[in-house]
C-alpha positions, 0 to 999 in steps of 0.5 A, spaced: 694 448 749 693 448 742 687 444 743 683 450 746 683 454 740 676 454 737 673 453 744 668 458 746 669 461 754 662 461 757 659 461 750 662 468 748 669 468 747 672 464 742 679 463 742 682 464 735 690 464 736 695 464 742 699 470 742 703 469 749 704 464 755 707 464 761 708 460 768 701 462 770 697 463 764 696 463 757 694 469 752 689 468 746 687 473 741 679 471 741 673 474 738 667 477 743 661 473 739 656 478 743 659 484 740 663 482 734 670 485 736 677 482 737 679 482 745 685 479 748 684 473 753 689 471 759 687 464 761 690 461 767 693 455 766 690 449 769 696 446 773 696 452 777 689 454 778 688 449 784 694 453 787 690 458 792 695 463 792 696 463 785 689 464 784 688 470 788 694 473 785 691 472 778 684 475 781 688 481 784 690 483 777 683 483 774 681 487 780 687 492 780 687 493 772 680 494 772 681 500 777 685 504 771 682 508 766 688 511 762 690 511 755 696 508 756 694 502 760 691 496 757 684 496 759 680 490 762 673 489 759 671 483 763 673 477 767 670 470 769 671 463 770 670 457 765 670 450 768 674 452 774 679 456 770 679 464 771 680 468 765 681 476 764 678 479 758 683 485 755 682 490 750 686 487 744 692 491 742 694 490 734 702 492 734 708 489 737 711 490 744 716 495 745 721 489 746 720 487 739 721 494 737 728 495 740 730 488 737 727 490 730 730 497 730 736 497 735 737 503 738 730 508 737 730 515 735 732 519 741 725 523 741 721 517 740 724 513 746 723 519 750 716 520 748 715 512 750 718 514 756 713 519 758 707 515 756 709 509 760 711 514 766 704 517 765 701 510 766 705 508 772 703 515 775 695 513 774 697 506 777 701 509 783 695 514 784 691 508 786 696 505 790 698 500 785 705 498 784 706 494 777 713 491 780 715 488 773 716 494 768 719 492 762 719 493 755 715 486 754 710 489 758 709 495 753 705 494 747 705 499 741 699 500 738 697 501 730 697 509 732 704 508 735 702 509 742 705 506 748 700 502 753 702 498 759 700 491 760 701 485 765 700 487 772 700 480 774 704 481 780 702 488 781 700 489 788 697 495 792 701 498 797 695 497 802 696 489 801 700 484 805 701 477 804 702 474 797 708 478 795 711 480 802 718 482 803 723 477 802 720 475 795 724 477 789 719 478 783 720 481 777 725 481 771 732 482 773 734 485 767 730 491 770 729 490 777 730 495 782 736 494 788 731 494 793 726 489 790 733 485 788 734 485 796 727 483 797 726 489 801 719 493 801 717 495 794 714 502 792 712 506 786 720 509 786 721 501 784 717 502 778 721 508 776 727 505 777 725 500 772 723 505 767 729 508 767 732 502 765 727 501 760 729 508 757 736 506 757 735 500 753 731 504 748 737 509 747 742 504 747 739 498 744 741 494 750 740 493 757 745 495 762 747 489 766 749 482 764 751 476 767 751 468 768 744 468 771 739 472 774 742 473 781 748 475 778 744 480 774 740 482 780 746 483 784 749 488 779 743 492 780 745 493 787 752 494 787 755 496 780 754 503 777 750 504 771 754 505 765 754 512 762 748 513 757 752 518 753 758 514 752 753 509 749 749 514 745 753 521 744 748 525 741 744 524 748 743 531 751 746 532 758 739 533 760 736 526 758 742 523 761 741 526 767 734 523 767 737 516 766 742 517 772 736 520 777 731 515 775 736 509 776 740 512 782 741 506 787 739 509 793 731 511 793 732 518 796 737 520 790 731 517 785 725 521 783 720 522 789 714 521 784 712 520 777 710 527 777 718 529 778 720 524 773 715 526 767 716 533 768 724 532 767 722 527 761 717 533 758 723 538 758 728 533 755 723 531 749 722 539 748 730 539 748 731 533 744 726 535 739 729 542 738 736 539 737 733 534 732 729 540 728 723 535 726 718 530 730 714 525 727 709 519 729 708 518 736 713 524 738 708 529 735 702 526 739 706 527 745 708 534 744 701 536 743 700 534 750 706 538 754 705 544 758 704 550 754 711 553 757 715 546 755 712 546 749 714 553 747 721 551 747 720 546 741 722 550 735 716 554 731 716 550 725 715 543 729 709 546 732 706 549 726 708 545 720 703 548 715 705 555 717 712 554 717 712 552 710 708 558 708 713 562 711 719 558 708 720 563 702 720 569 707 726 565 711 730 564 705 730 571 703 732 573 710 737 567 710 742 571 706 743 577 710 743 572 717 749 569 714 753 575 712 752 578 719 754 571 722 760 571 717 762 579 719 761 578 727 764 571 727 771 573 728 770 578 733 766 572 738 770 567 742 768 560 740 765 556 746 770 552 750 770 545 748 769 543 756 762 547 756 759 546 749 760 538 749 755 537 755 750 542 754 746 539 748 740 543 749 741 547 756 744 554 756 751 554 760 751 559 766 757 564 766 758 566 773 764 572 774 771 569 775 771 571 782 764 568 784 767 562 787 768 561 794 771 556 798 767 554 804 769 551 811 764 551 816 769 549 821 773 556 820 768 559 825 772 556 830 779 558 827 780 552 822 784 553 816 780 555 810 780 551 803 785 554 798 781 561 797 786 563 792 785 558 787 778 557 788 776 561 781 780 555 777 774 551 779 769 555 774 774 558 769 772 554 763 779 550 763 778 543 766 786 542 766 786 547 772 783 545 778 782 547 785 783 543 791 781 542 798 786 542 804 790 535 805 787 530 810 790 524 813 787 517 815 782 517 809 777 521 812 775 529 812 774 528 820 768 533 819 761 533 816 764 536 810 768 542 806 766 545 799 766 551 795 760 555 793 758 559 786 755 566 787 750 568 782 747 574 786 749 579 781 744 575 776 739 575 781 739 567 782 738 562 777 734 556 777 739 551 774 737 544 771 744 541 771 751 541 774 757 538 771 763 536 775 770 535 772 775 532 778 782 529 777 780 525 784 774 521 782 771 517 788 768 522 793 761 523 795 758 530 794 751 533 796 749 539 792 745 545 795 742 551 794 741 558 798 736 563 796 738 568 801 741 575 799 746 575 804 753 571 802 753 564 806 757 565 813 761 559 816 755 557 820 750 558 815 750 550 813 749 548 821 743 553 821 740 549 816 740 555 811 741 551 805 736 546 800 739 540 798 738 539 791 742 532 789 746 527 792 752 523 789 755 517 791 762 516 788 763 522 783 766 520 776 771 524 773 766 527 769 759 527 773 752 529 771 748 531 776 740 533 775 738 539 780 731 539 783 730 546 783 723 546 781 724 553 778 727 556 784 732 561 782 738 560 787 743 565 789 748 560 791 750 553 789 754 549 794 758 543 792 759 540 799 764 534 799 763 529 804 768 524 803 775 523 800 776 518 795 779 512 797 787 512 798 787 520 797 788 525 802 784 531 798 779 532 793 781 536 786 775 540 783 777 541 776 771 545 773 764 546 776 759 548 770 751 550 771 746 549 766 739 552 766 
C-alpha cells in the first residue's frame, strides 16, 4: 500500500498519506492538484475490485452519500476510477474520530456528549429522509473537526430502503459493539436500527465504555439481543433522569419501544441538553454552537447567563448586590419549608416533580364491571406518598399468571387541569413484571370499561420492570388528566405485584 504514496489518480489527486484502512478500501489524505486543496480519497483495494458485489457496494456508497448535503455529514466531492480501481473523493476533515476522543478523554462532559448525539442524530435524520440507512453507526465513523463539530462518515454498508440484494435479510453487517438486536439476528434493518446504535454511542460517550463485552463478536451481538442495558446513572450518577430516559428509549430491545423516528429522538436530546446545561451552569465549545440551534422554547430553559454571556457579565454587579438579600430570605424561610424527600430529589435532576394529592391514586381493575374484586383500594395512596418504604400491592394470583389482560393503578391530575409529564419513575419491591403506561385526557374519571373502550393513549411499554425503573413518556406536550400504570404480567415466582412509589416528572 505504501508504494501508492506519491502517485496521482487520473492526473488530479496525489496520494500523500494513508489515514485509514479496511477490508474493502484504504483511505488516503490527498492533494487535489486542480483546486489546490486537501481531500480524503477512499480507494478500493485491488484484491476486492474484481468482486462484482463488493464493487457495487462501493459504488453505492458514492451514490448514497452524494445525495446528502448536511453540515454533519462528510460530503462527497467526486468519484472516479483509476486503472480499474474505483475511488471516492470526500471533503478532508482535520481532527480526530469520536472514538479517539473517547479513548483520549475517557468519559466526555455530559453536555458535550449530548451535543454530539444531537449532531449525529441530525445527520442520520438527513440520511433517513432519503431512505438511506447507515447500518454501521459507531464512534469510529464520526469525525470531530477542528471547530468541534461532529460529522458522520463511512456509509460503506449503507443501504436505501428501496433496494434489495447485496445486504439482504439474513446477513449481519456492522460493528457488534453497537449493533441493534434486529440487525444481530439478521432481520430487516430500518432507521430505528441506526437510532439504537446511536443510543449505544451516547452511552459510551457518557460512561467511557461500551455496554457489552464478550469473548467474540457473536457473544457481544447476542448480549444486545438478550441482556438488559446497564443503567447509565449507576455508571455516571450525575446524568439527569431525562437523559438517562433518552438512553433507555433509544436502546430498547423491541423496535416498538424505541423512538419511532429521528425527530422524536432529537426533540428529547435537545430538551436533555437544555436541562444538562442548566445544571452545569455554563457551556463551551460545540455545546454553545448546538445550543444556538435549539428551538426557542427549548433554548429558553437554558440559564440567561449562559445564553447571554456578555449581558450577564454586565449585570454581575447587580446580581451581587441582590445576593445578600436573597441569602437572608432563604435563611429566614428555610426552617419553615420541608426539604424534598430523598426519593423525589434524586431522580429528578432537571425535571420538576409532579405532586398529586394524597387521594389522587386509584386502583384499576377492568374486570370489576363484572363483579370481580378490587385491587386493594384502601392502600393505593401508598404508591404516591413519597415514601418508598411503603407500598400498594395488587391482589394475589396463582399459577404465575394474572389470568386477565392486566390490572393497575392510575393517578388523577384533573385538579391541575392535566400535566404533560415527560418521565415516570417506578419503585417496586417485586421487580420483573411487565407494564404499559397510558394517558387519558377525558374529564370524566375512568370507568372499569374505559380501557376496553380504547379511551387511553399508550405512552410507554416496559419489559421486566427494575427495582427502580425510569420511563420516558411520549406525551408530546399533551396535558393528560390521568396516568395509568397497567400491569400485564407477574414477576417470575411471585403471585402479586408491589408498587412502592410512582413519581411523575414534567
